[in-house]
N, C-alpha and C positions, 0 to 999 in steps of 0.2 A: 605576672604577665599583664601587659596593658589590656584593659577591657576592650578597647576599640581597635586593637591590632587587626588589620584587615585580613590577615591570613589565619585567624582563629578558626579551628576546626569545629564545624557545627554538625553534630549528629552524623559524623563520618564523611560529610561533604565539605571540602575546603571552600570557605567564602571567596578566597582569592581566585579560585577556579572559575567563578561566575564570569569574570572578565577575560579569562584566558581562552585559548582555542582548545576546547575539550576534544576536538576532532583528532588531535594527535596524541594517542594514549601513551602511557609509559611503555616505551619499547622494550624495557627490560623484562616485562611480564611475558612468560612464554606464550607465543601465538596471539599476542594482544592485537596486533594490526591485522593479522590473518582473520581473526574472529570478527573484525568490523565488517568484513565482506562475506565470509562463509562460516557456517557452523562446522562443516567437515567436508571431506572428499571421500567417497566410497567407490570401491570397485565391486560390482556384483557379477558373479559368474554362475553358469548353469552346471550343477553337480548332478550326475546321474542318480545318486542315491538320495541326496538331500533336496534336489530341486534347486531353486535359486538360493544362493548363499553369499554373504558378504565375505569377500576374500581379503580386502584391505580396507583400513579405516584410518584417515589422518584428520586431526592429531589423534594419537593412539588413546589418549585419555578422555576423548569426547564422551559426554554423558547422554546417551540415547537409551530409552527404555527398550525392553525386548519387543514390545508391541510396535514401537517406531521402527526398529530394525527390520522386523518382519514386513511391515508396510512398505518400507523402502525397497526391500527385495522384490516384492510382487509388482510394485509400481514401476520398477526400473526395467522391466521386460515387456515388450509388446505382447499383447494377447496372441495366442497361437493362431487365431483367426486372421490376424493382420498380415501374416506371411511376409514380414519385412526381411528381405535379403539385402546384404550390403550394409551401409551405414544409415542409421535413423536417429533424428533428434526430436525430442519432445519434452514436455515438462509436466509435473504433477504438484499437488499441494496436499498436505496432510495435517491432521491435528497434532499439536505439540503439547506435551505435559507442561503446563505453566509452572514456573518456580524451579525448573530444573536447568535454568540457563547456565551454560557452562563457563562463561567468562564474566564474572560479576563486575569486573572493571568496566565492562561496556554498557552497564545499565544506565549510567549517567550520560555517557556519550550517546546512547540510543535516544534518550530524552532530547538532547541537543539536536541530534539529526532530525528526529520526528517533528521538532518545533519549527525547523527551518525549511522543510521540504513540503511539496503539495501533499494533501491528505492521501491521494491515490498512490503515493510512493512510500508511505511510511513503513518502517520496519515492523513486522508483525510479531506479537508476543505469543499468540496462541496457535499459530500455524507455521509450518516450514514449507518452503518450496524446494522441489527437486528438479534439477536441470540435467537431462539424460542424453548421453551419446552412446547408442547401442550399435554394436557390430555383430553381424551374423554372416559368416562366410564358410564355404565348404572347407573341411580340413580332415584329411584321411587319418591323421595321427590321433584324432579324438574318437572315442567309442561311438558317439551318436553321428559322427560324420560331419559335425558342424562346430566351428569356434563360435561361442556365444558369450559376449561380455558387455557390461555397461559401465561406463565411467559416469559417476553422478556427483554433481556439485549441490550440496545442501545449504540453503541460505534462508535468512528471514527477509531478504530484500526481493521485491518483485521486479528484478532487472532481467527480464526474459532475453532481450536483445544482447545485452552485455555478456551474460553467461553463455548464451548460445555461441557468440563469437569466440569467447575464451575457449570453449570446448572444441571448436573447429581447429584451434591452434594446438591444444595440448593432447586431445584424444588420439589422433593418428600416431603421434610420437610415442604416446604411452603404450599403445597396442604393439608397437615395434620393439620398444626398449624396456618396458615393464617398470618395476618398482623404483629404481634409483631416479628415473626421470620424474616420477610423480613427487618424490621427496624434494627434488630441486625446485619444481614448480611451486609447491607449498611454501618453500623458503622464500621464493621470489615474491609471492603474494603477501608474505609476512613483512615485506619491505615497502609495500604500497602505502601511499598516503591514505588517510581515512576517507570514506565517502562523503565529501563536503559539498553540500548543495550550493549551486551558483558558481562553482569554480570549474575551470577546464582541468581535468586530471589526466596525467600521463601514467599509464599502468604498464610497465615493462614485463614481458613474459616470453621466454624462449627466443630472445633476440628480436622480438616484435614489440612495438609500443602500441597499446590500444589507447586511443585518445577519446575521452567522453566528457560531457558536461552533465552533471546531475541537476535537473531543474531546481530552482529555489521557489519557495511559495510567494516570493515578491516579484517573480517574473510576470510580465504582462503576457496575456495569451498570445501564442505564436511568436514568442521571443525565439530568434534563431538559435538552435542548439549549439553546434560547433561549426564554425565555418573554416574551411581548410587554410585560409590565410593566417589563422592564429596559431598554426603549428609551431611548436617550439623545437621539436626534434625532427630529424630528417625522416620523411616517409612513414609516419605512423598510420595505423589502421584507424580512420576516423569514423566513429559511430554517431549518426545524427541524434540518437536518443538511447538511453540505457534500457528502455522498456517497451517502446511502441511497436505494435504488430503492423504488418502490411495489411491494412483494412481491406483494400481492394482484393488482394489475393484471397483473404478469408471470406469476404461477402460476395464474390463475383457472381455466384449462381443465385444470389438472393437480393440483388440490387433493388429490384422493384418492391421489396418488402422491408427496406431499411427502416422505414417509419414504424412498422410493427415491431421489429427487433428492438428498436430504441425504447418503445413503450414497455415491452416485456421486461427489459432490464431496469428501467426507471421504477417500475412497480414491484421489482423483485419476485417475479413469477417463477414457479418451478419449471425448469426447462431441461430436456435431455438432448444433447447433440450427439448423433450417431454418425460416425465417419469411417472411411475405409482404413485409416491408419491413425496411430497415436499422434503423429505430427499434425494432421489436419484437425483432429478433434481438440487437441490441446491449444493450438493456435486460434481456432475459432472461439473457444470458450474465453480465452484471454482478450480476444478482439471484442467479444460481446460485452465483457465487464468494462472494457475501456470506452465503450460507446457512450456512457453517461458522464465521462470525465468533463469537467473538473469535480463533479460530484463523486463522493466515495461510494462505491458499491458495497453495501453493508451486509449483504446476505452471504451465505457460504457458496463457494464454487470449487469444483474439482476438474481441472483441465483434463485429467485422465483418471478414469475410475474403473476398477475391475471387480469381478465377483469375489475376489479374495479380500477386498477392502474391509477393514474392521467396522465401517459404518454401513456395510451392505444391508444387513438386516434392518437397521434403523431407517434406511432410505427406501426400502422396498416393502415395508409393512402395509397391509391393506386396511388396517383398523383405523387409521387416521388419514387426514388430508396429506398429500405429498408435502415434504418440507420445502422451504424457500431456498433452493439450491440449484446451481447449474452443473450438470454432470456431463463430462465428455467420455463417450464409450466407443468401443469398436466391435464388441462381441454381439452378433445378431440375437443371442439369447435374451438380450436386454429389451428387444422389441416386445416380447411377450410379458416380461417383468414390468415394463413401464407403460403398458397399454392403458392404464388408468390415470396416467399423468396428463395434465391439461395441455402441455405443449411438447412436441417432439420434432426436432429438426433432423431430417435424414439427408446426408450429403453423399453424393456419388463421387466417382473418380473425376478430378478436375483436369480437363484437357486444355492446355494453353496453346490455342491455335492462332490467337490474334483476332479471331472473330468474336462477336458478342457471345459470351458464355450462355448456354441454355439456362433459362431462368426456371427455378423450381416453382411448383404451384402450391397454393394453400389448399389442404385437403381436410376432409372431416376425419375426426379421430376414429370413427366407426370403420374406416377403410384400413386401419392399422391392424391387419389380421395376419397376413402371411409373412414368412421370413424373408421373402424376396421383395419386400415393400420397396416401391420406387422412391427415388429422391423427392423430397417435398417437405413442407412445414405442416405437420398434422396438428391442427388446433381449431377450436371453435371461437377463438378470440376475435373480437371486432374492435378495430382501432378507434380511439377517441378523435384523433386528428386525421385530416385528409393527407394523401400522399403529396410530396413535392414533385410534381410532374416535370418542372423545369430542371431539377437536379438530375432526375433519371435520364431526361433527354440529353443533358450535357454529358453525362457519363457515357451513355451509349454512343453518342457522336464521337467522343474522345477515343473509345475503343476501336470504332471503325477507322479512325484516322491513325491507328497504331501508336497512340501516345503511350509513354512508358507507365508501368504500374504505379510508380511513385507519384505521378501527377494525379492519377485517379484517387490514390490513397489520401493525398493532401486535400483534394476536393471533398471527399467523404468526411475526413476528420474535421475540416472547417465547418461543414454542414452540421455535423453532430454536436460540435462545440457550441455553435450559434443556437442550435435548438435547445440544448441543455441550459445555456445561459438565459435564453428568453424565458425558460420555465422557472429558473432559480432567482433571477433578479427581482421579480415582485415579492418573493418570499424574503429575500435579503432586505428589501426596502421596508417591508412591514416589520421585520425583526428589529431594524434600527429604531423604529418608532416606539419600541417597548423599553428602550434604555431610559434610565432616569436622567433628568436634565442636570447638567454640570452644576448649575447654581443651587440645586437642591441638596448637594453633597456638603456636609459640614465636617470639619476636622474632629469635632468632639462627640459625634454620634455615629452609630453603625450606619454604613451607607444605605440609601433606600434600595428596595427590592426592584429587580427587573420585572416588568409586568408579565403575567402569564400569556402564552400564545393562545389566541382565540380563533378557531377555524372560521367561525361565522364572520367575525370582524375582518379577518383576512379576505374572505370571499367578497366582502363589501368593498374592498379597495380595488378589485380587479376591473371594474367598469372604467375607472380613469387611470389606473396604473398597472394594467395587466400585460400579458405577453404580446398582445396585439401591437404594442408600441415598438417592439423590436423584431417580431416575426410575421411573415406574410401568411403563415399556415393558418388555414381555417379549420374549425371543428369544435368539439366539445371540451374546451380547455377546463371549464369548471368541473366536469365529470372526471377529468384526468387528475385534477388536484384532489378531489374527494377520495379517489381511489389511492392516490399517492399517500395521503394522510394515514392510511391503514397499513402502510408498508414499513418494513425494517429500514429502508433507505431514508424515509422521512425521520423516523425515530433516531437513526444514527446521525443524520445531518443536524437535527435540532439539538441533540445532546452536545455535539461537538461545538456548535455555534454558541449554545448557552454557556458552555465552559469558557469559551473565548470572551464572551461578553462579561461574565462574572469577573474574569481576570482584568478586563478593561476597567470595570467599576472599581475594583480593588486598586488598580494602578492610579486612577484619578484621585481616589480617596487618599492614597499615600502621598501623592504630589501635593495635595491641599494641606495635609499634615506637615509636610516638609517646609511649606511656606508659612505655617502658623507660628505665633509667638508662644512657645510652650511655657517659658518662665512666667510670663504675664498670667497665663491661665492658672498656674499652680499657686499664685499668691493667696487666693482665698479658698484653697482646697485643703482637706485633711490629709495627713500623711498616708492614710490607708488608700485614699483615692489616687494620690500621686504615685505610690508604689505600684498600684494596679495599672495605672497608665503606662509607667515605664516598662513593666513586664509585657503589656500588650504591644507596645511600640517595638520592643526588642523582637518579639515574635514576628511582627510584620516585616521587620528588616530581614530576618532569617528567611522568611517565605519569599520576600522580594528577590533575594539573591539566589535562592534555590530554584525558584520557578522562573527566574529571569523575567520578572514583570517589566513592562516597558516604562521604567523610571530611570532617569539619568543618574549615573553614579555620583555626580557632584551633589545632587539633591539628597541622596541617601547619606552621603558623608556629612552634609549639613545637619541632617536629622540626628546622626550619631553625636555630633557636637552639641546639639540642643539637649539630647538626653543626658550627656555628660554634665552640662551646665546645671540641669535640674537635679541630678544626683549630688553634685557638689554643694547645692543649696540645702541639702538635708543634713540632719544630725549625723555625727561620725559613725555611730553604731549602725545606723541604717545604710550609710554608704558602704561600710564593710560587708554588711549582709547582702547588699545588691551586687557587690563585686564577687562575693563567694557564689551567689546564685548563678551569676553569669558563667563563672568558671565551671561549676558543676553542670549547668544546663547545656553548655556547648560541648561537653565531653560525654554526654549520655549516648 
């Protein structure tokens, strides 16, 4: 085999695949395309003797632990307190046993997808999302007098809007026609193209085409998602986004406190959202998490949480500080349980009358006593930044003028995006200054280190390059940064950016090596040094292709040719040895 054949298999990953579209998996693998979107589809029913039980599971061989199955059963039914009659949609999120991924073929695809999508939309490894369509209707033929079932889509993708729309199409049909219909839907999903960022996707199901564009990480903020004129097929259901919540709908009773909500999310504070239904609490939690976008919210969040949850004990212990998690709950029992938490948002029934929604008040935690606690934000938190009175005025005026909810949502989203960017840009600018200069990178030496992040040094840059350059908001920005540095969101952001910067340095180093004259360097070097260099360069090539470093393929090919020339200049026994090493190394 030719040593530099570009399709040589390296540690199980084909090098040729690096340049191919990994988003279209080998369709011959059972459920390969289906599993790009969903882990499984479950039907959870209420059994008089067993309580909630999984009645159906597709694909049948899906690997879920007993603990995961039990969690899905409990989280798929509204708490009895919610009294949901008719159809109810909501979502939940649960811990997933890492390493039990059920479609190995998708691990590589997952990397490709995660590399090309904004961090807020990455596929999760350690959590699963459940998207639920629950139906409860009177039925005399059932012992309890009610038909109670949930159809649940389980996925690693945070696509609340897409899966909500999908359920609206398939659930009513399923409840009428039962199992054969569900099998047909799963087979249709197994024909969908992979979730490719930056492309408009047409996803046919039950005679309807859902059209959606998954954002790409290269999008500029506010790139228009899908505009109807780009429709390829007649009359599809066009989704403006696969994941965005209606922010106005979720925050309408808390508009005057948007600044506080944003700060609580930025700092990863422990928050309980108590609402009258799983729909309201799960949508509010997801809206809160998205409030700091494009920053990834790195703490835990549970859009819907019940007393049966396996983490219930862990989250309600009094022996330590509350964990950094947002919990969405409906059972009033939680008021007593969480009275020692620092922030509790109690939402009432939302009445859409077209008038300005009644704004909840911020109240002291001490008032959190009785079970009939009034709607409000129960916290002692004092915001670092002042409210944006202009924003609140604009929103309230828009509501009085009966502008549609989408308009208010877009205003809110733009405000929160600008706020987050004003906060993050100084951090990004400082981080860029920690990169080694390109001229200090030599092909023959290990690349120089990225300088460590110094909080004091960063604070010193804020006078001339702080958020005041892009934001009109006044307040204690320095205090907010100091508190942010102690949060999981800072830790997550910094690790992510450090990883990207390390790859960037590695790419630059490799580019400089590709341009260097290797043969000239080897002339006055010993054989041991030359062999060592060849092995290191080969390893770099493998890493470049596996991690898809930003180095052009023609440069990598040039490096391969240079390595070949160097090997050819060596004695024959060494050449044979290096060829054998390559062959063995690439098949381990």
